C-alpha positions as semicolon CSV with decimal commas, in nm:
position;residue;x (nm);y (nm);z (nm)
1;M;-4,841;0,709;-0,138
2;H;-5,088;0,462;0,021
3;V;-5,100;0,407;0,390
4;Q;-5,215;0,073;0,545
5;I;-5,257;0,040;0,895
6;N;-5,240;-0,287;1,094
7;T;-5,330;-0,319;1,476
8;D;-5,264;-0,604;1,718
9;S;-5,580;-0,741;1,889
10;N;-5,491;-0,514;2,220
11;I;-5,536;-0,184;2,002
12;E;-5,883;-0,095;1,860
13;G;-5,814;0,049;1,513
14;D;-6,131;0,252;1,482
15;N;-6,178;0,506;1,189
16;A;-6,078;0,806;1,419
17;L;-5,747;0,648;1,504
18;T;-5,683;0,559;1,145
19;Q;-5,755;0,916;1,011
20;Q;-5,532;1,057;1,276
21;I;-5,254;0,802;1,196
22;E;-5,278;0,850;0,823
23;A;-5,253;1,234;0,861
24;V;-4,946;1,208;1,069
25;V;-4,786;0,969;0,811
26;R;-4,888;1,181;0,523
27;G;-4,778;1,509;0,685
28;T;-4,449;1,407;0,794
29;L;-4,370;1,218;0,472
30;D;-4,551;1,444;0,214
31;R;-4,241;1,564;0,042
32;F;-4,124;1,210;-0,031
33;S;-4,475;1,106;-0,163
34;E;-4,356;1,066;-0,512
35;R;-4,072;0,831;-0,418
36;I;-4,302;0,618;-0,167
37;T;-4,559;0,367;-0,314
38;R;-4,696;0,249;0,043
39;V;-4,638;0,291;0,405
40;D;-4,740;0,009;0,639
41;V;-4,798;0,094;0,999
42;Y;-4,803;-0,178;1,260
43;L;-4,932;-0,077;1,580
44;S;-4,876;-0,314;1,889
45;D;-4,904;-0,310;2,257
46;E;-4,598;-0,478;2,394
47;N;-4,718;-0,562;2,740
48;S;-5,083;-0,665;2,617
49;D;-5,407;-0,541;2,746
50;T;-5,352;-0,713;3,094
51;K;-5,041;-0,506;3,210
52;S;-4,963;-0,147;3,167
53;G;-4,602;0,005;3,166
54;I;-4,406;0,288;3,033
55;D;-4,348;0,291;2,660
56;D;-4,531;-0,029;2,593
57;M;-4,694;0,101;2,250
58;R;-4,493;0,021;1,975
59;C;-4,512;0,170;1,607
60;L;-4,326;-0,002;1,308
61;L;-4,346;0,163;0,999
62;E;-4,225;0,013;0,665
63;A;-4,191;0,243;0,348
64;S;-4,175;0,066;-0,002
65;L;-3,980;0,291;-0,211
66;V;-3,987;0,322;-0,587
67;G;-3,659;0,124;-0,727
68;L;-3,496;0,069;-0,375
69;Q;-3,528;-0,152;-0,086
70;P;-3,806;-0,088;0,174
71;T;-3,702;0,127;0,477
72;V;-3,814;0,017;0,828
73;T;-3,817;0,219;1,149
74;S;-3,983;0,171;1,483
75;H;-4,043;0,340;1,813
76;Q;-4,199;0,278;2,143
77;A;-4,367;0,544;2,358
78;A;-4,638;0,554;2,627
79;T;-4,915;0,624;2,390
80;V;-4,991;0,511;2,024
81;E;-4,984;0,883;1,905
82;Q;-4,639;0,936;2,040
83;A;-4,510;0,597;1,902
84;V;-4,659;0,696;1,556
85;D;-4,495;1,041;1,579
86;G;-4,156;0,919;1,685
87;A;-4,147;0,645;1,409
88;A;-4,281;0,875;1,148
89;G;-3,985;1,124;1,260
90;E;-3,719;0,855;1,248
91;L;-3,851;0,743;0,883
92;K;-3,831;1,111;0,768
93;R;-3,480;1,140;0,885
94;S;-3,387;0,798;0,742
95;L;-3,532;0,901;0,389
96;E;-3,353;1,232;0,405
97;T;-3,022;1,050;0,435
98;T;-3,117;0,772;0,181
99;F;-3,240;1,019;-0,072
100;G;-2,985;1,281;-0,008
101;R;-2,709;1,026;-0,096
102;L;-2,885;0,944;-0,423
103;D;-2,932;1,289;-0,516
104;D;-2,608;1,371;-0,458
105;R;-2,455;1,108;-0,724
């Protein structure tokens, strides 16, 4: 499973942030790693750097699945870390449902 991290111009995507996000995504989705080829992480600051507000950090995750259409989830929160955790949790639940249905067939 390849993890690709993309940030907008308002979020500094340094090496520490990249490693932290990759660890969260891999840790949350590890049990599906054989069924996921790639996870794209898109981080954005919805209010830009000139304004601040609650829940202005957004994380969108797109998982490319083997033999299936991609699955996309997103989450908004006060910090990048919270947004990533929320989106990863939503993606995990979505994949549990998708793969659970397939495995029941």
